[in-house]
N, CA, C and O atoms as a DFTB+ gen file, in Angstrom:
476 C
 N C O
     1  1      30.723      68.017     -12.728
     2  2      30.596      66.321     -12.000
     3  2      31.536      65.529     -12.330
     4  3      31.744      65.133     -13.476
     5  1      32.606      65.047     -10.668
     6  2      33.365      64.810     -10.713
     7  2      33.539      62.531     -11.048
     8  3      33.008      61.576     -10.481
     9  1      34.165      62.604     -11.778
    10  2      33.795      60.823     -12.700
    11  2      34.537      60.300     -11.936
    12  3      34.347      59.334     -11.198
    13  1      35.231      60.793     -12.055
    14  2      36.671      59.241     -11.265
    15  2      38.076      60.166     -10.406
    16  3      37.432      61.024      -9.802
    17  1      38.670      60.267     -10.268
    18  2      39.994      59.867      -8.989
    19  2      41.390      59.465     -11.051
    20  3      41.805      58.433     -11.578
    21  1      41.499      60.691     -11.331
    22  2      42.569      60.410     -12.407
    23  2      43.839      59.804     -12.061
    24  3      44.201      58.815     -12.699
    25  1      44.827      60.444     -10.790
    26  2      46.072      59.727     -10.749
    27  2      46.010      60.693      -8.901
    28  3      45.279      61.557      -8.417
    29  1      47.009      60.039      -8.497
    30  2      47.704      60.419      -6.959
    31  2      49.413      60.970      -7.193
    32  3      50.377      60.407      -7.711
    33  1      49.262      62.224      -6.596
    34  2      50.584      62.818      -7.235
    35  2      51.614      62.852      -5.674
    36  3      51.629      63.881      -4.999
    37  1      52.112      62.087      -5.416
    38  2      53.188      62.730      -4.302
    39  2      55.112      63.099      -4.358
    40  3      55.790      62.215      -4.882
    41  1      55.297      63.413      -4.225
    42  2      56.530      64.537      -4.215
    43  2      57.889      63.769      -3.882
    44  3      57.569      62.686      -3.392
    45  1      59.084      63.876      -3.940
    46  2      60.252      62.842      -3.626
    47  2      61.471      63.985      -4.420
    48  3      61.417      64.513      -5.531
    49  1      62.473      64.075      -3.395
    50  2      64.376      63.985      -4.106
    51  2      63.973      64.348      -5.755
    52  3      63.014      64.123      -6.494
    53  1      65.682      65.243      -5.892
    54  2      66.007      65.379      -7.036
    55  2      66.771      63.645      -7.211
    56  3      67.436      63.107      -6.326
    57  1      66.532      63.189      -8.225
    58  2      68.215      62.030      -8.410
    59  2      67.127      61.010      -6.957
    60  3      67.822      60.384      -6.157
    61  1      65.691      60.945      -6.774
    62  2      65.507      59.685      -6.839
    63  2      64.830      58.798      -7.382
    64  3      64.285      57.884      -6.764
    65  1      64.787      58.969      -8.619
    66  2      63.782      58.526      -9.971
    67  2      63.947      56.927      -9.957
    68  3      63.099      56.116     -10.330
    69  1      65.871      56.514      -9.186
    70  2      66.149      54.949      -9.420
    71  2      65.665      53.893      -8.728
    72  3      65.694      52.663      -8.765
    73  1      65.086      55.014      -7.910
    74  2      64.533      54.246      -6.060
    75  2      63.385      54.317      -6.430
    76  3      62.465      53.529      -6.211
    77  1      63.390      55.509      -7.158
    78  2      61.523      55.150      -7.016
    79  2      61.087      53.803      -7.958
    80  3      60.082      53.103      -7.832
    81  1      61.956      53.707      -8.735
    82  2      61.726      52.546      -9.753
    83  2      61.651      51.499      -9.300
    84  3      60.721      50.698      -9.388
    85  1      63.388      51.331      -8.356
    86  2      62.964      49.602      -7.873
    87  2      62.060      50.025      -6.956
    88  3      61.208      49.293      -7.460
    89  1      61.503      50.513      -6.116
    90  2      60.309      50.270      -5.480
    91  2      58.833      49.974      -5.937
    92  3      58.132      48.977      -5.768
    93  1      58.611      51.081      -6.524
    94  2      57.784      50.810      -7.188
    95  2      57.213      49.990      -8.854
    96  3      56.270      49.798      -9.621
    97  1      58.077      49.852      -8.688
    98  2      57.959      48.799     -10.470
    99  2      58.110      47.001      -9.980
   100  3      57.409      46.021     -10.235
   101  1      59.831      47.255      -8.888
   102  2      60.372      45.789      -8.159
   103  2      60.052      45.781      -7.207
   104  3      61.059      45.430      -6.593
   105  1      58.927      45.995      -6.180
   106  2      58.739      45.260      -5.084
   107  2      56.993      45.781      -5.051
   108  3      56.238      44.953      -4.540
   109  1      56.404      46.976      -5.520
   110  2      54.926      46.792      -5.484
   111  2      54.704      46.026      -7.118
   112  3      53.492      45.838      -7.220
   113  1      55.133      45.728      -7.888
   114  2      54.925      45.198      -9.139
   115  2      53.805      46.263      -9.899
   116  3      52.732      45.718     -10.155
   117  1      53.883      47.291     -10.178
   118  2      53.835      48.326     -10.422
   119  2      53.664      48.789     -12.414
   120  3      53.137      49.872     -12.158
   121  1      53.678      48.787     -12.910
   122  2      54.206      49.333     -14.712
   123  2      54.457      50.899     -14.652
   124  3      53.607      51.728     -14.328
   125  1      55.892      51.189     -15.056
   126  2      56.021      52.540     -15.471
   127  2      55.665      53.338     -16.285
   128  3      56.270      53.182     -17.345
   129  1      54.436      54.724     -16.306
   130  2      53.971      54.544     -16.986
   131  2      54.928      55.783     -18.079
   132  3      55.443      56.636     -17.356
   133  1      55.233      56.012     -19.593
   134  2      56.026      57.278     -20.074
   135  2      55.105      58.602     -19.748
   136  3      53.909      58.845     -19.909
   137  1      56.392      59.461     -19.130
   138  2      55.876      60.732     -19.366
   139  2      55.683      61.286     -20.286
   140  3      56.501      61.166     -21.198
   141  1      54.462      62.184     -20.472
   142  2      54.676      63.114     -22.087
   143  2      56.024      64.051     -22.266
   144  3      56.329      64.707     -21.270
   145  1      56.788      64.171     -23.332
   146  2      57.491      64.792     -23.343
   147  2      58.125      66.127     -22.948
   148  3      59.295      66.309     -23.285
   149  1      57.376      67.228     -22.165
   150  2      57.140      67.831     -22.258
   151  2      57.420      68.186     -21.191
   152  3      58.141      69.163     -20.989
   153  1      56.732      67.217     -19.960
   154  2      56.636      66.638     -19.129
   155  2      57.819      65.541     -18.247
   156  3      57.542      65.365     -17.060
   157  1      58.497      65.159     -18.535
   158  2      60.266      64.431     -18.645
   159  2      61.037      65.299     -17.963
   160  3      61.372      65.173     -16.785
   161  1      61.417      66.468     -18.931
   162  2      62.213      67.208     -18.531
   163  2      61.731      67.387     -17.196
   164  3      62.732      67.117     -16.533
   165  1      60.883      67.656     -16.445
   166  2      60.672      67.730     -14.577
   167  2      62.098      67.015     -14.084
   168  3      63.261      67.283     -13.782
   169  1      61.219      65.981     -14.214
   170  2      61.882      64.800     -13.312
   171  2      61.167      63.578     -13.978
   172  3      60.901      63.435     -15.172
   173  1      60.846      62.490     -12.641
   174  2      59.786      62.479     -11.424
   175  2      59.740      60.576     -11.999
   176  3      60.764      59.898     -12.094
   177  1      58.782      60.222     -12.206
   178  2      58.558      59.306     -12.446
   179  2      56.942      58.707     -12.737
   180  3      56.615      58.458     -11.576
   181  1      55.912      58.382     -13.471
   182  2      54.525      57.402     -13.195
   183  2      54.876      57.000     -13.390
   184  3      55.862      57.063     -14.124
   185  1      54.096      55.727     -12.616
   186  2      53.424      54.286     -12.474
   187  2      52.385      53.564     -12.563
   188  3      51.516      54.432     -12.479
   189  1      51.568      52.096     -12.729
   190  2      50.583      52.198     -13.052
   191  2      50.849      50.620     -12.582
   192  3      51.852      49.908     -12.562
   193  1      49.130      50.383     -12.129
   194  2      48.807      48.802     -12.038
   195  2      47.409      49.006     -11.845
   196  3      47.003      49.496     -10.791
   197  1      46.117      48.453     -13.384
   198  2      45.348      48.666     -13.622
   199  2      44.811      49.859     -13.495
   200  3      45.514      50.490     -14.284
   201  1      43.957      50.721     -12.998
   202  2      43.367      51.803     -12.967
   203  2      44.056      52.957     -12.761
   204  3      44.001      54.053     -13.319
   205  1      44.842      52.448     -11.690
   206  2      45.653      53.397     -10.321
   207  2      46.518      53.833     -11.191
   208  3      46.759      53.407     -12.320
   209  1      47.022      54.796     -10.550
   210  2      47.952      55.843     -10.666
   211  2      48.424      56.303     -10.439
   212  3      47.811      57.356     -10.265
   213  1      49.988      56.496     -10.064
   214  2      50.519      57.546      -8.973
   215  2      51.501      58.169      -9.575
   216  3      51.885      57.572     -10.580
   217  1      52.263      59.514      -9.252
   218  2      53.071      60.428     -10.149
   219  2      53.299      60.950      -9.233
   220  3      52.527      61.275      -8.331
   221  1      55.230      61.232      -9.396
   222  2      55.813      61.057      -8.258
   223  2      56.859      62.326      -8.570
   224  3      58.041      62.087      -8.818
   225  1      56.329      63.718      -8.538
   226  2      56.600      64.651      -9.046
   227  2      58.451      65.189      -8.274
   228  3      58.477      65.109      -7.046
   229  1      59.042      65.401      -8.569
   230  2      60.540      65.930      -8.129
   231  2      60.321      67.431      -7.535
   232  3      60.280      68.470      -8.195
   233  1      60.159      67.249      -5.756
   234  2      60.527      69.095      -5.437
   235  2      61.507      69.219      -4.621
   236  3      61.950      68.567      -3.676
   237  1      61.866      70.532      -5.352
   238  2      63.560      70.951      -4.887
   239  2      63.803      70.906      -2.954
   240  3      64.867      70.763      -2.350
   241  1      62.370      71.090      -2.365
   242  2      62.939      71.241      -1.393
   243  2      61.796      70.442      -0.531
   244  3      60.906      70.739       0.267
   245  1      62.480      68.919      -1.321
   246  2      61.320      67.733      -0.792
   247  2      61.420      67.603       1.072
   248  3      62.366      67.778       1.841
   249  1      59.668      67.137       1.352
   250  2      59.734      66.594       2.646
   251  2      58.862      65.802       2.431
   252  3      57.766      66.164       2.003
   253  1      59.220      64.306       2.730
   254  2      58.094      63.253       2.680
   255  2      56.160      63.829       2.843
   256  3      55.624      64.898       3.134
   257  1      55.952      63.264       2.691
   258  2      54.262      62.980       3.364
   259  2      54.242      61.817       4.265
   260  3      54.664      60.662       4.217
   261  1      53.669      62.462       5.010
   262  2      54.325      61.212       6.856
   263  2      52.794      60.789       6.826
   264  3      52.539      59.630       7.155
   265  1      51.710      61.668       6.443
   266  2      50.388      61.688       7.033
   267  2      49.805      61.375       5.731
   268  3      49.519      60.215       5.437
   269  1      49.572      62.589       4.753
   270  2      48.743      62.298       3.625
   271  2      49.506      61.398       3.087
   272  3      50.708      61.138       3.123
   273  1      48.074      60.736       2.301
   274  2      48.509      59.399       1.297
   275  2      47.963      59.000       0.548
   276  3      47.047      59.690       0.102
   277  1      48.230      57.522      -0.080
   278  2      47.300      57.597      -1.391
   279  2      46.769      55.985      -0.561
   280  3      47.561      55.437       0.205
   281  1      45.442      55.397      -0.821
   282  2      45.233      54.565       0.443
   283  2      44.548      53.469      -1.187
   284  3      43.699      53.656      -2.059
   285  1      45.562      52.328      -0.826
   286  2      46.329      51.020      -2.255
   287  2      45.100      49.965      -2.226
   288  3      44.818      50.118      -1.038
   289  1      44.433      49.279      -2.554
   290  2      43.671      48.062      -2.438
   291  2      44.169      47.135      -3.143
   292  3      44.425      46.822      -4.305
   293  1      44.242      46.722      -1.886
   294  2      45.065      45.252      -2.845
   295  2      44.736      43.387      -2.364
   296  3      44.183      43.049      -1.318
   297  1      45.164      42.593      -3.260
   298  2      44.441      41.484      -2.526
   299  2      44.908      40.555      -2.109
   300  3      45.866      40.443      -2.873
   301  1      45.000      39.420      -1.170
   302  2      45.812      37.978      -0.423
   303  2      46.779      39.701       0.679
   304  3      47.860      39.541       1.245
   305  1      46.406      40.378       0.682
   306  2      47.058      41.286       1.728
   307  2      48.114      41.093       2.608
   308  3      48.891      41.970       2.985
   309  1      48.125      39.341       3.082
   310  2      49.074      39.365       4.274
   311  2      50.373      39.050       3.321
   312  3      51.488      39.517       3.556
   313  1      50.053      38.147       2.157
   314  2      51.078      37.521       1.396
   315  2      52.111      39.057       0.277
   316  3      53.325      39.194       0.132
   317  1      50.913      39.944      -0.296
   318  2      51.424      41.043      -0.425
   319  2      52.403      42.168       0.805
   320  3      52.772      43.257       0.366
   321  1      52.786      41.752       2.449
   322  2      52.430      42.132       3.247
   323  2      54.269      41.644       2.396
   324  3      55.096      42.176       1.655
   325  1      54.015      39.931       3.363
   326  2      55.606      39.664       3.088
   327  2      56.236      39.557       1.946
   328  3      56.711      38.433       2.107
   329  1      56.737      40.024       0.495
   330  2      56.194      40.237      -0.525
   331  2      57.617      41.065       0.739
   332  3      58.665      40.781       1.318
   333  1      56.514      42.329       0.511
   334  2      56.971      44.187       0.240
   335  2      58.246      43.525       1.376
   336  3      59.403      43.355       0.991
   337  1      57.762      43.189       2.874
   338  2      58.898      42.671       4.174
   339  2      60.236      42.072       3.639
   340  3      61.338      42.214       4.167
   341  1      59.912      41.286       2.347
   342  2      61.313      40.020       1.653
   343  2      62.180      41.450       1.112
   344  3      63.410      41.443       1.166
   345  1      61.674      42.269       0.762
   346  2      62.276      43.485      -0.307
   347  2      62.623      44.341       1.097
   348  3      62.543      45.569       1.114
   349  1      62.888      43.812       1.887
   350  2      63.313      44.540       3.494
   351  2      61.961      45.777       3.558
   352  3      61.985      46.354       4.645
   353  1      61.041      46.180       2.806
   354  2      60.793      47.088       2.987
   355  2      59.635      47.187       4.812
   356  3      58.706      46.407       4.600
   357  1      59.472      47.730       6.101
   358  2      58.893      47.680       7.346
   359  2      57.544      47.637       6.984
   360  3      57.177      48.086       5.898
   361  1      56.826      47.177       7.730
   362  2      55.417      47.410       7.467
   363  2      54.835      47.589       8.440
   364  3      55.125      46.649       9.180
   365  1      53.761      48.627       9.213
   366  2      53.281      48.379      10.257
   367  2      51.797      48.153      10.346
   368  3      51.178      49.036       9.752
   369  1      50.906      47.076      11.005
   370  2      49.672      46.916      10.714
   371  2      48.744      47.413      11.192
   372  3      48.965      47.404      12.403
   373  1      47.786      47.869      11.001
   374  2      46.726      48.863      11.318
   375  2      45.338      47.926      11.742
   376  3      45.265      46.907      11.054
   377  1      44.587      48.032      12.420
   378  2      43.055      47.376      12.625
   379  2      42.222      48.400      13.227
   380  3      41.553      48.384      14.261
   381  1      42.359      49.050      12.590
   382  2      41.422      50.435      13.008
   383  2      40.195      51.219      12.560
   384  3      39.437      52.071      13.021
   385  1      40.405      50.361      11.180
   386  2      39.164      50.341      10.237
   387  2      38.375      49.223      10.321
   388  3      38.507      48.005      10.445
   389  1      37.712      49.853      10.237
   390  2      36.140      47.965      10.743
   391  2      36.011      48.202       9.306
   392  3      35.816      49.166       8.566
   393  1      36.269      46.455       9.162
   394  2      35.731      45.942       7.836
   395  2      37.264      45.759       6.691
   396  3      37.273      45.356       5.528
   397  1      37.767      45.958       7.060
   398  2      39.457      46.219       6.161
   399  2      40.719      45.354       7.311
   400  3      40.971      45.464       8.511
   401  1      41.297      44.465       6.134
   402  2      42.318      44.613       7.178
   403  2      43.753      45.158       5.901
   404  3      44.050      44.854       4.746
   405  1      44.319      46.128       7.007
   406  2      45.178      47.306       6.599
   407  2      46.881      47.220       7.812
   408  3      47.195      47.238       9.002
   409  1      47.639      47.101       6.105
   410  2      49.005      48.407       6.778
   411  2      49.380      49.147       6.252
   412  3      49.052      49.055       5.069
   413  1      50.383      50.525       6.617
   414  2      51.185      51.437       6.356
   415  2      53.192      50.851       5.877
   416  3      54.089      50.153       6.350
   417  1      52.983      51.531       4.952
   418  2      54.682      50.771       4.728
   419  2      55.642      52.644       4.320
   420  3      54.989      53.674       4.493
   421  1      56.542      52.690       4.015
   422  2      56.721      54.252       3.211
   423  2      58.179      53.630       1.950
   424  3      59.120      52.836       1.942
   425  1      57.621      54.470       1.199
   426  2      58.419      54.512      -0.274
   427  2      60.040      55.004       0.363
   428  3      60.396      55.614       1.371
   429  1      60.766      54.379      -0.811
   430  2      61.643      54.736      -0.232
   431  2      62.873      56.087      -0.180
   432  3      64.097      56.082      -0.051
   433  1      61.809      57.226      -0.357
   434  2      61.889      58.306      -0.078
   435  2      61.583      59.075       1.324
   436  3      61.898      60.192       1.733
   437  1      60.542      57.579       2.107
   438  2      59.477      58.101       3.210
   439  2      58.034      58.407       3.289
   440  3      57.478      58.520       4.382
   441  1      57.151      58.602       1.706
   442  2      56.271      58.965       1.574
   443  2      55.273      57.726       2.260
   444  3      55.281      56.623       1.714
   445  1      54.510      57.934       3.348
   446  2      53.812      57.438       3.447
   447  2      52.710      56.674       2.383
   448  3      52.085      57.276       1.510
   449  1      52.620      55.240       2.655
   450  2      51.148      54.388       1.456
   451  2      50.464      53.603       2.897
   452  3      50.966      53.307       3.982
   453  1      49.449      53.481       2.475
   454  2      48.510      52.738       2.793
   455  2      47.715      51.225       2.060
   456  3      46.606      51.333       1.536
   457  1      48.201      50.321       2.098
   458  2      47.738      49.475       2.230
   459  2      45.950      48.150       2.346
   460  3      45.483      47.317       3.123
   461  1      45.748      48.532       1.544
   462  2      44.570      48.127       2.545
   463  2      43.345      46.707       1.156
   464  3      43.103      46.816      -0.046
   465  1      43.002      45.783       2.016
   466  2      42.029      44.965       1.178
   467  2      40.748      44.961       2.473
   468  3      41.005      44.920       3.676
   469  1      38.990      45.029       1.718
   470  2      37.600      45.047       2.425
   471  2      37.659      43.381       2.737
   472  3      38.113      42.480       2.032
   473  1      37.084      43.333       3.940
   474  2      37.084      42.027       4.450
   475  2      35.639      42.097       4.737
   476  3      35.062      41.132       5.240
């Protein structure tokens, strides 16, 4: 029986860890989670905000996820979008999901992220 979603993993190109840290910690406000030593050798970064965990793993033949994406719930979505925009991140609002305000953005390596606030 599945009881919870533990984490979502996205891919990233080799050498992108500092850009990922700047975005996920500096812009999104997440905290970097330490990787176990055996996994740290592979590169990449793990981030968390409360119970939400995003793992970014290094992939040699990297292609950004343009359709697949995590959906991240946020509070005060207008202020959160403004925070991203102030950091130079493009925000694309979408009103197609009833009962939600939401927008899409891309991380620094091009992965699609959805931010939503149920109304």
